[in-house]
C-alpha positions in Angstrom: -59.4 -8.9 -5.3 -58.8 -5.0 -4.6 -57.1 -5.8 -1.2 -55.0 -8.4 -3.0 -53.8 -6.0 -5.5 -53.1 -3.4 -2.8 -50.7 -6.0 -0.8 -48.9 -7.1 -4.2 -48.4 -3.4 -4.7 -47.4 -2.6 -1.5 -44.8 -5.4 -1.3 -42.9 -4.6 -5.0 -43.0 -1.1 -3.3 -41.5 -2.2 -0.3 -39.0 -4.7 -2.3 -38.0 -1.5 -4.5 -37.4 0.3 -1.5 -35.1 -2.2 -0.2 -33.2 -3.2 -3.3 -32.2 0.5 -3.1 -31.2 1.1 0.3 -28.8 -2.2 -0.4 -27.4 -0.5 -3.7 -27.0 2.3 -2.2 -25.1 1.0 1.1 -23.2 -1.1 -1.0 -21.6 1.5 -3.7 -21.6 4.3 -1.0 -20.9 3.4 2.3 -19.6 -0.5 2.0 -17.2 0.5 -1.1 -15.8 3.5 0.6 -12.3 4.5 1.8 -11.4 5.8 5.2 -7.4 6.4 5.1 -6.0 6.7 8.8 -2.8 8.0 9.4 -0.8 6.5 12.4 2.4 7.4 13.7 5.4 5.1 13.8 8.8 5.3 15.3 11.5 4.6 12.4 15.3 5.6 11.7 15.1 7.9 8.8 17.6 9.0 6.5 17.7 12.1 4.8 20.2 12.0 2.7 20.6 9.4 -0.6 24.1 7.9 0.3 23.0 7.1 4.2 20.0 5.4 2.6 21.8 3.5 0.3 24.7 2.4 3.0 21.9 1.5 5.6 19.8 -0.8 3.3 20.5 -4.2 3.3 18.9 -4.6 -0.7 18.1 -1.9 -2.9 16.2 -3.1 -6.5 14.6 -1.6 -9.3 10.9 -3.2 -9.5 7.3 -3.4 -10.0 4.5 -5.2 -8.1 2.9 -8.0 -9.7 -0.6 -7.2 -8.2 -3.2 -4.6 -7.3 -2.8 -3.6 -4.2 -6.5 -5.2 -3.0 -5.1 -8.5 -4.1 -2.0 -8.6 -2.0 -1.7 -10.5 1.4 -2.4 -8.4 4.2 -0.8 -9.0 7.4 -3.5 -7.7 10.8 -3.0 -8.7 14.2 -5.3 -7.1 17.3 -4.8 -7.0 20.9 -7.2 -9.3 22.9 -9.5 -6.1 22.7 -9.7 -5.9 19.5 -7.8 -3.0 18.9 -5.3 -3.3 15.9 -1.6 -4.0 16.8 -0.1 -4.3 13.4 -0.8 -4.2 10.0 0.9 -4.5 6.8 1.1 -5.7 3.5 2.9 -8.0 1.3 4.3 -7.1 -2.1 5.4 -9.4 -4.5 7.7 -8.1 -6.9 9.0 -7.8 -10.4 12.7 -7.7 -9.7 14.2 -5.7 -13.2 17.7 -4.9 -11.8 19.1 -5.5 -8.3 21.5 -2.3 -6.9 22.7 -4.1 -3.5 22.3 -7.0 -2.0 21.6 -10.7 -2.8 20.6 -11.1 -6.6 19.4 -15.0 -5.9 16.4 -12.9 -3.5 15.1 -11.0 -6.8 13.5 -13.9 -8.4 10.0 -13.8 -6.2 10.6 -11.1 -4.0 7.9 -10.2 -1.7 8.5 -7.0 0.3 6.5 -5.8 3.7 4.7 -2.2 3.0 3.9 -0.5 6.3 0.2 -0.2 5.4 -3.0 -2.0 5.2 -6.7 -2.2 4.3 -9.3 -4.1 5.4 -13.4 -4.2 5.7 -15.4 -3.1 7.6 -19.6 -2.7 7.7 -18.8 0.9 7.2 -16.8 0.7 4.4 -12.8 -0.3 3.8 -10.3 1.2 6.3 -6.2 1.8 5.0 -4.0 2.1 8.1 -0.9 3.9 6.9 2.1 4.7 8.6 3.4 8.3 8.2 1.7 8.9 5.2 3.1 5.6 2.9 1.0 5.1 0.1 1.1 1.6 -1.6 3.0 1.2 -4.8 1.4 0.4 -7.7 0.9 -2.2 -10.4 2.3 -1.3 -13.1 4.6 1.0 -11.8 8.6 1.2 -11.5 10.1 1.6 -7.9 13.5 2.0 -7.4 13.0 0.6 -3.5 15.2 0.5 -0.5 14.7 -2.6 1.6 15.8 -3.9 5.1 15.9 -7.5 6.1 14.6 -8.4 9.6 15.0 -11.1 11.8 12.7 -13.3 10.2 14.5 -13.2 6.7 12.0 -10.8 4.9 12.5 -7.7 3.4 10.2 -4.3 4.1 10.6 -1.1 2.7 12.9 1.8 4.9 12.6 5.4 5.4 8.9 5.1 4.9 7.6 7.3 2.0 11.4 8.0 1.5 12.4 4.9 0.8 10.6 4.2 -2.5 10.7 6.4 -5.6 8.6 5.9 -8.7 10.7 5.8 -11.8 8.3 6.1 -14.4 5.7 8.8 -13.5 3.2 7.0 -13.4 2.3 7.0 -9.9 1.3 10.9 -8.7 1.0 9.5 -5.0 4.3 8.9 -4.9 5.5 12.2 -4.3 3.9 13.0 -1.1 4.3 12.5 2.2 8.1 13.3 3.1 9.4 16.7 3.1 12.8 14.8 1.9 12.2 13.1 -0.5 12.6 15.0 -3.6 15.8 16.3 -2.6 16.7 12.5 -2.0 15.7 11.6 -5.2 17.3 14.5 -6.8 20.6 12.7 -5.2 20.1 9.6 -5.9 19.7 10.5 -10.1 22.6 12.0 -9.8 24.6 9.2 -8.1 23.3 6.4 -9.4 22.5 7.8 -13.2 23.9 4.4 -14.9 21.9 2.3 -12.9 18.9 4.2 -13.0 18.5 3.7 -16.8 
């Protein structure tokens, strides 16, 4: 009888330790986010006018979904290394400043970053410090059209500008961003209202 009580007690302690370890892993490792910033080659624009002139479409809009709920595009080389990563972000377009207005309904744009789950936690790969657009925030977004008819953010971090001040991360990553934004507010004061 005493041996049975000891084995039950040991089993309960082991089960409790296993549950505590699983909780620790889930909350501190599995849900952690490691940001990897990758350098990329892209055409950069240092003035608002050159950014506007080289954009195929310029819109004011907000993401429809949270970043984690958006469509991830991830391709790998045969070795398993990541070849390409991007996030497809559906926008609620409030105004089209340049480009075809008929594409505004249900517009999905490509953002140059992505996040995926590994056993070591989540890994977010960004291009040149680009930060994702936040659901509920309003942005002025400069887009370029690719050969497949899809639109992507151009000029990396200095190709989108948070208009309502709800995304503090949007101010980071590009040394020219604040001067371009000041120029945009002057040149497009009527459109940005």
